[in-house]
N, C-alpha and C positions, 0 to 999 in steps of 0.2 A: 791878301789881306795881308793888311803890314801893323802892326805893333805899334804905332807910333810914342807912346808914354807907359810903362807901369811902373809905378811905384805905390812905396805906401808911405801914409803921410798920418798927420794931427786929425786933418778933412778934408774932405773935395766935395765940390758940388757940378752939378751940370747947370749952367745957365744958359739955354736956350741955343744949343753945340758950343759954348765956352766952357773950356774946362777947368778950372778953377781950385789950386793946391792951396794948402797950407800945412807948410813945418813936413817938407819929406825928411825921412831921415831911414837908414839902415842897421843904426844900432840900437838897443834898450837895457839903459846900466838898472841894476838893480843891488840892493843891500839885503834884502831878504830871497829866500825860495821857500814853495812858490810864489811866481810875481804874478800880479796881476796890470795890465796895463788898461787903466779905464775906456781907452777910446783911439780908434784909430779907423783909417779908411782905408780901401786898397783903390788906386784909380787908374785904370783901364783908356786910354783915345787908341781908338782901328780904323784903320783906312781900309775900305772896301772896293771892290772893282766890278767891272762887270763880270766877270766870270766866277766874283764868289756872290752873285742872287742867288736866293735858294733858300733855305731851311736850313741855318746850324743848332747847334748847343757850345757854348762857352760852359768851361768849367773852369773854377777857383779849387785847388788843394793845398792848404797851409799845413805842411808838412814837417818833422824833426828833419835830425842829421840822419837818423835810420830809413829816412819817408814812411815814417808813420804818420797819419791824420793826427791831428791834435785839436781838429776842428768836426767833427763827425755830422752828417748830412748838412753837409753845405750845399743847396744845391743848385741843379745844373739854370743856367739862362738860356732860355731859347731865344735864338735871335732869327729875323726874318730881312734880307736883304734884298729891296727892291730901288733901282732907280730909276728916275725917270729917262729919258730916251734922249735928253740936250745934258746926261752928266756922266764922267768920265769917273769921278768917285762919288765915292760917299763916306763920309766920317761919322762916329758914335763912340759918344765918351759914358764908360759904365762905372758905376759908383758903388760898392762895396763899406757901405758900414760894418764895423766890429764893436761890439762893448763886454766888458770883462776876460779880454782875452787871456788866459791863462797858462804860465811857462813852468812847466813842473822843476826843469832843470837848466844849464846855463848848454851853450851851444849854439849850434849853427842853423838855422830853419830857414824854409822856403815858401814860397805864395808859385804853385805850380799852375802857371797858365796851357788849358786846351782847347781847342777847338774843335770838334766833330771826333774828339780821341787822340788829335794829332799834339802832341808838344807843339806849346808857340811861344811862351816865356818862362824867365822864372824871377822873381823878387826875391832877392837873399835877404834874409834877417840875422843881426848876432845880437846871444842873449848875453851879457856880460852878466857875473856877480860878481860886486865887488863888497865883503862884509864888513860892518863899522870897525873899525881900530878901535881896541879895547885904550881906554883913557886909563894915563899913567898914574899911579898913585904919588903921591905928592910927601 
């Protein structure tokens, strides 16, 4: 198994095996806390080889800097890999759309990706708090 793409973006779609990405990012700037990001997508493109055939469990875990999950109950994704005899590899796209993602504090977050309980990749996300500057009195 090889993760070709693991990204956080504004939107993503899978169009008959083509992974379409819009607005990949790694930092959110906010003027207030808690911050709520209205919508984003986690997009993965994974290549499986013949030795990867069988049933697997893909897990995404969105965590803060302390490793505490900020998205409770993110479901495991069952993955069954079956390759035709004439195929040396198969590629599959995964898109998870997230709504109203809430960040209580600024800092470093990550989306940890594992397959069958084994870590595979991590997508970093920095939340930066830029409070509004008070207007100077004239």
